[in-house]
C-alpha positions in Angstrom: -3.7 17.8 -14.3 -6.9 18.7 -13.1 -9.2 16.1 -13.0 -12.2 17.4 -15.4 -9.5 17.9 -18.1 -9.2 13.9 -18.2 -11.2 11.3 -19.6 -13.2 9.7 -16.5 -14.9 6.3 -16.6 -17.1 5.8 -14.0 -19.2 2.3 -12.7 -20.4 0.6 -9.8 -18.2 -1.7 -8.0 -19.9 -5.6 -7.4 -19.1 -8.6 -5.8 -18.8 -11.4 -7.5 -19.5 -14.8 -7.0 -19.6 -18.8 -8.4 -22.9 -19.2 -8.2 -24.9 -18.4 -10.9 -27.9 -17.6 -9.0 -26.5 -15.2 -7.1 -28.0 -11.5 -7.6 -26.8 -7.8 -6.4 -29.0 -5.8 -4.5 -27.9 -2.3 -6.4 -29.3 -0.3 -3.6 -26.0 -1.5 -1.2 -23.3 -0.1 -3.5 -21.1 2.3 -1.4 -18.1 2.1 -4.2 -17.3 3.4 -7.9 -14.6 2.5 -10.1 -13.1 5.4 -11.8 -10.5 4.8 -14.6 -8.5 6.3 -16.9 -7.6 9.0 -14.4 -3.9 10.7 -15.4 -0.8 9.6 -13.5 -0.5 13.3 -12.4 -3.8 12.9 -10.0 -3.4 12.4 -6.6 -5.8 10.5 -3.7 -6.5 14.1 -2.3 -7.4 15.2 -6.2 -10.0 12.7 -6.3 -11.4 13.2 -2.8 -11.9 16.9 -3.9 -13.7 16.1 -6.9 -16.1 13.6 -5.4 -16.8 15.3 -2.2 -19.4 16.9 -3.1 -21.1 13.6 -4.3 -21.4 12.5 0.1 -18.7 11.2 2.7 -16.3 9.5 1.6 -14.7 6.3 3.4 -11.8 5.6 1.2 -9.9 5.8 -1.7 -7.7 3.0 -3.2 -5.9 4.1 -6.4 -3.8 1.8 -8.7 -1.4 2.1 -12.0 -4.1 0.5 -14.7 -2.0 1.3 -17.6 1.6 2.9 -18.9 -0.5 6.2 -19.0 -3.3 6.2 -16.3 -4.3 5.1 -12.9 -7.7 3.5 -11.8 -9.1 4.7 -8.3 -12.2 2.7 -5.8 -13.7 5.4 -4.3 -16.1 4.1 -1.2 -18.7 6.1 0.0 -20.3 6.4 3.8 -23.6 5.6 2.0 -24.9 4.6 -0.5 -26.2 7.9 -1.9 -23.0 9.2 -2.9 -22.1 6.7 -5.1 -25.6 6.6 -6.9 -24.5 10.9 -7.1 -21.2 10.0 -8.0 -22.3 7.7 -11.3 -24.3 10.4 -12.1 -21.3 12.5 -13.1 -21.0 10.0 -16.4 
């Protein structure tokens, strides 16, 4: 199944902390979470789909539900993640 035929949800991945005063510098985010991916999609499909956004450092995929999986796409720089988020 081509990625453009699936219903993808994108979001930036941030680290969490128990400290209430902890802040996130959004300009340093390099990883995007892509959810609701067809189980037929492979890591190669994800890399091909997001390759125009920037150089990809790595992709991690996990089964999310009975019918879908999630991918964490980490780009080599923040501009790649910023461009990928514009796909939503």
